[in-house]
C-alpha positions in Angstrom: 130.7 -43.6 -94.2 128.9 -46.3 -92.2 125.2 -46.5 -92.4 124.6 -49.1 -89.8 126.6 -46.9 -87.3 124.2 -44.0 -88.4 121.2 -45.6 -88.2 122.1 -47.3 -84.9 123.2 -43.8 -83.4 119.7 -42.5 -84.5 118.0 -45.3 -82.9 119.5 -44.8 -79.6 119.0 -40.9 -79.6 115.2 -41.4 -80.2 115.4 -43.9 -77.1 117.4 -41.6 -75.1 114.9 -38.5 -76.1 112.1 -40.4 -75.0 110.3 -38.9 -71.8 109.1 -42.4 -71.1 112.5 -43.6 -71.2 113.9 -40.8 -69.1 110.8 -41.6 -66.6 111.5 -45.1 -66.3 115.5 -44.6 -66.2 115.1 -42.1 -63.1 112.7 -44.5 -61.3 115.0 -47.3 -61.6 117.6 -45.3 -60.4 115.8 -44.1 -57.7 114.4 -47.6 -56.6 117.9 -49.1 -56.7 119.2 -46.2 -54.5 116.5 -47.0 -52.2 117.2 -50.7 -52.1 120.9 -50.1 -51.3 120.0 -47.6 -48.3 117.5 -50.0 -47.1 120.0 -53.0 -46.9 121.9 -53.8 -43.9 125.7 -52.8 -44.1 126.8 -56.2 -43.3 124.7 -57.9 -46.2 127.3 -57.5 -48.4 125.7 -60.1 -51.2 122.5 -57.7 -51.3 124.3 -54.7 -51.5 126.8 -56.5 -54.3 123.6 -57.6 -56.3 122.5 -54.4 -56.2 125.5 -52.6 -57.6 125.6 -55.0 -60.3 122.4 -54.0 -61.6 123.3 -50.3 -61.3 126.5 -51.2 -63.1 124.5 -52.9 -65.7 121.7 -50.2 -66.1 124.5 -47.6 -66.3 126.5 -49.6 -68.9 123.2 -49.6 -70.9 122.9 -45.8 -70.8 126.7 -45.7 -71.6 126.1 -47.5 -74.7 123.3 -45.8 -75.8 125.4 -42.6 -75.6 128.4 -44.0 -77.3 126.1 -45.1 -80.1 125.0 -41.6 -80.6 128.5 -40.2 -80.6 129.7 -42.5 -83.1 126.6 -41.5 -85.5 127.7 -38.0 -85.1 131.3 -38.9 -85.7 130.4 -40.5 -88.9 128.2 -38.0 -90.4 130.9 -35.4 -89.2 133.1 -37.3 -91.4 130.9 -37.6 -94.2 130.3 -33.9 -94.2 134.2 -32.9 -94.1 134.6 -35.8 -97.0 131.8 -33.7 -99.3 133.3 -30.5 -98.4 136.6 -31.8 -99.6 134.9 -33.0 -103.0 133.5 -29.4 -103.3 136.8 -27.6 -103.1 
């Protein structure tokens, strides 16, 4: 059992579940989309910059969810190990 993964996953879950984080996340996504829509099609540098920011933001979200997933896996493995010991 990896306590570090479990702790990190629990912290990530708390962040993801925070209404404030969800509201900020939605606002950032909306702002990025609005910025993208307002750029000229020929302004590839600006569109690329916006895309990079959106990608980084998505990466943060995916990584937090990955931490939660790893913690759940660790907890499940721990539970199965306990069940084997009791059998």
